[in-house]
C-alpha positions in Angstrom: 57.7 176.0 -177.8 55.4 177.5 -175.2 56.8 176.1 -172.0 56.7 172.4 -172.6 54.0 172.5 -175.3 55.0 172.4 -178.9 53.0 174.2 -181.5 53.2 175.0 -185.2 53.0 178.3 -187.1 52.8 178.2 -190.9 52.5 180.9 -193.6 51.4 180.2 -197.1 53.1 182.7 -199.4 50.7 182.2 -202.2 47.4 182.6 -200.4 49.0 184.9 -197.7 47.3 182.8 -194.9 48.8 182.1 -191.5 47.8 179.2 -189.3 48.9 178.0 -185.9 48.2 175.1 -183.5 48.9 177.3 -180.5 46.3 176.6 -177.8 45.2 180.3 -177.5 44.4 180.7 -181.2 41.1 178.8 -181.7 39.5 181.3 -184.2 40.5 182.2 -187.8 43.7 184.3 -188.0 44.0 187.3 -190.3 47.3 188.2 -191.9 47.6 191.8 -190.9 50.9 192.4 -192.6 53.9 190.5 -194.0 57.3 191.4 -195.3 59.4 189.2 -197.5 63.1 190.0 -197.7 65.7 189.0 -200.3 68.0 187.5 -197.6 65.5 184.6 -197.1 63.5 185.8 -194.2 59.8 186.5 -193.7 58.1 188.5 -191.0 54.3 187.9 -190.6 51.8 189.7 -188.3 48.8 187.6 -187.4 45.6 188.8 -185.7 42.7 186.9 -184.2 39.5 188.9 -183.4 37.9 188.2 -180.0 34.9 190.5 -180.3 36.0 193.7 -178.6 39.6 192.6 -178.2 42.3 191.1 -180.5 45.0 188.6 -180.0 48.2 189.3 -182.0 51.4 187.5 -182.8 54.5 188.2 -184.9 56.3 185.3 -186.5 59.8 185.4 -188.0 60.8 182.7 -190.5 64.4 182.5 -191.8 67.8 181.8 -190.3 66.3 182.9 -186.9 62.9 181.5 -186.1 60.7 183.0 -183.3 57.2 184.0 -182.5 56.2 186.9 -180.3 52.8 186.9 -178.6 51.2 190.2 -177.6 48.6 190.3 -174.8 47.3 193.3 -172.9 48.9 196.7 -173.6 52.6 195.9 -172.8 52.9 192.2 -172.4 55.1 190.4 -175.0 56.2 186.8 -174.8 58.9 185.5 -177.2 59.0 181.8 -178.1 62.2 180.5 -179.8 61.5 177.9 -182.5 63.1 174.5 -182.4 
């Protein structure tokens, strides 16, 4: 959830592609890095190029589910998943 707006984040482990319906991610997203762990969790770093800038997010799938959005140099917003 981003405030009152729901959005989806998915990761295809076969093609290594990440998608989201978040309103700020309108362009294709590159999977920068991912880590699969034996204890059934997955960490995925997604990047969207904006020309001279980039928009980044880190998604955690597993027992705990959350997404961190990175903007600017020091701004991080965490969204807990429902």
